[in-house]
N, C-alpha and C positions, 0 to 999 in steps of 0.2 A: 268722786268728781269734786266736791267743795275743796278738799284738799290740793287737787291737782290746781285749781284756779287760784287758790292762795299762795302756793308756790311760785305761779307764773306772776301773779301781782307783786310777789316780794322782789323776783329777779328783775322787775321794771324799776320798782320804787327805790328798792335800798341802794343801789348803785347812785342814783340821783343824790339821796341824803347824805351818803359817803362821800361823794365827791365835793359836795358844798362843805362839810365837816372838814375835809381835808384841806380845801383852800382856806378857811376859815382859819386852821390851826397854822398853817405855813404861814400866811401873811400877818397873824398876830404875834408870831415869835419872832425873835432876832436870829437870824441865820448865821453860823460861821462854817465856812467851806475850806477844809483842809486838803488841798491838792497840789502835788508839786508841780504838774507840767498840765498844759492842756488835755484834754481827753483825745485819743486817737481818731482820726477820720476812718481808719480800717475798721472792718466789722470786728466787735469784742464782745466778749462774755462777761456779762455783770452779775456777781454773787452777791446775795444779800440774805442775811437769815429770815426764816418766815416770820418772826416775832417782831422784826424791824420794818416791814414791809411797807407800812401805812403811807410814810412819807417819800418812798423810794421815786414815784413818779415824778413828783414835783422837783427833786433834786435832779434826776436825769435832765429835766427839762431845763433847769438852770444852765447846763452846758451844751443842750441840744436843742435850739430854737425849733427845729425842724425834726420831731422825732421819727427815726425809722429803725423800731426796736419791735421784736416780739416776745412776751412774756410767757415762760413755762407755769402754767397755772393748773390745778388739779380740776379735772372734770366732775368731781362731786358738787353737791348743791351748794356749799359753802364757797368752793373754788369758782362757781358761775357769778356768785356776788362779787367776789375780788375781780374777777374778769370782767364784769360789768363797768365797775368802778375805774378800772385802769383804762377802760376803752373811752372814758368820758376825758381822758387826758391825751387821747392821740395813740396810745399803746394797742398794737395788735397782740393776739392771744394764740398760743399753742396749748390747746385741752390735753392734759394727761399728767403723768407724773412717773417718778423713776420706779414705781411699784404697780403702776397699772398703764398699759398700754405703752410701755418703756421704750420698745424697739420702734414703735412709730412715731413716738416722741422725739425720739433721738434722730431719725431719718429727717423728720420735719425741721428740726433745728440745725442740723447739718444743711440741709438745702437752704434754708433761710439765712445762714452766714455765708454761704457762697454766693447767695444773692444781693448781698451788700447789708443785711441787717444786722443790728446787734441783739442779742439775745439777754433777756433777764431771766435769772434763776434762783431758786430759794434751796440752798444745798442740802437743807433739813427738812424740806417740804415733801408732800403737803401734812404728813401725819407725824412725822418725827422719825426717831428720837431728836428732841431738840437739841441742837448746836452739834449735831453728828452728820458728816459729810457724806451723802449718797454719791453713787457712782457718775450720775447724769452730767455734772459738770466737767468732771475730769475725761468721761468719754467725748464728750463734745470737742474739748480742747485737745484731745490726742488725734481724733479722726480729722480734724481741719487745721490743725498747727495755729489756730487763733489763740489769742492771749486772753488773760482772764483779769479783771479787775474786781478787786474785793471793796465792797461798799458797807460801812459801817454807819449807822445813823444812831446818835447819842444825845437825846433830849435831857436838859438837866432836870427838869420837872416833869413828871409824867405819872398816868395811871398803869398798872400792870394786871391784865386779866388772868383768871385762874384757868386758863386753858394750856394746852399740852406745850404750846410754844412761848407761853408767857407774854403775849401779844402786848406791844407797848403804844400807848396812846398818849402823845405830848399833852401837856396842860397849854392853854393859852397864856401869851405874855410872858415867855421864858425865853431861854435860848437853846437852840438845836445845833449840835454840831454834825456836819456832814464829812466823813472821811473817805475819800477815793484813793485807793493805793495806785501805786505805779503799775502799768501792765505787766503781768507775769508770764512768763513762758513756763508751763509745765509738762511738756510733751515728752521731755527728758527724763521726767521724774518716774519712779515706781509708783504704783497705785497708792500704796499705803503712805509713801513719802508725801505725794501731792495732797493727799486726805489731811494728813497732818499739819502740812503748811498752810493750806486753806484754813482750816479749822483756827489755827494760831492766828493768823492774819485777821479773821473775822473776829476775834476777840481781843485783838490787840489794845483798844481804847475802851473795853467793858469796864 
């Protein structure tokens, strides 16, 4: 019973602390945004590596003052912490992953895209392998015809956790580079071609 209460307490408190930390790191860093064109108004799929997820919400809000996006986040305990943190920035959540509740997640994401939402997804989440593209993002694009934007977040100075995704935490008072690709149409690609294209795009500035 005590463990249950501790987990419930953690799910409430950690997102508050996490959101404050993200805001502190964002506003104490210099930001460089590398985007060729304004982000599209049409519903779009935004893909970012799991290890680079920390600053995604703030970078998205740099372009979209009124967020209309649902992020696909694991339904595991650590996913609940990430989901709670993203909600502090106005993002909505689809709980699940490409290896758990995959069909339901795909249906919900397709529905959300048709309703006008953007979708945020980590192609290698929630458990890896790191920097390997699962089928979810490709299936969403193929089923809906929506385009994909690849998001790279590269701080010049950072800590890197010893986790499967090598999670990156920018250090304060540095510079963070945000790279947003042009919208990519992958529906005409074969699955392995799309997988390789997305992986290469997300590692372009690594």
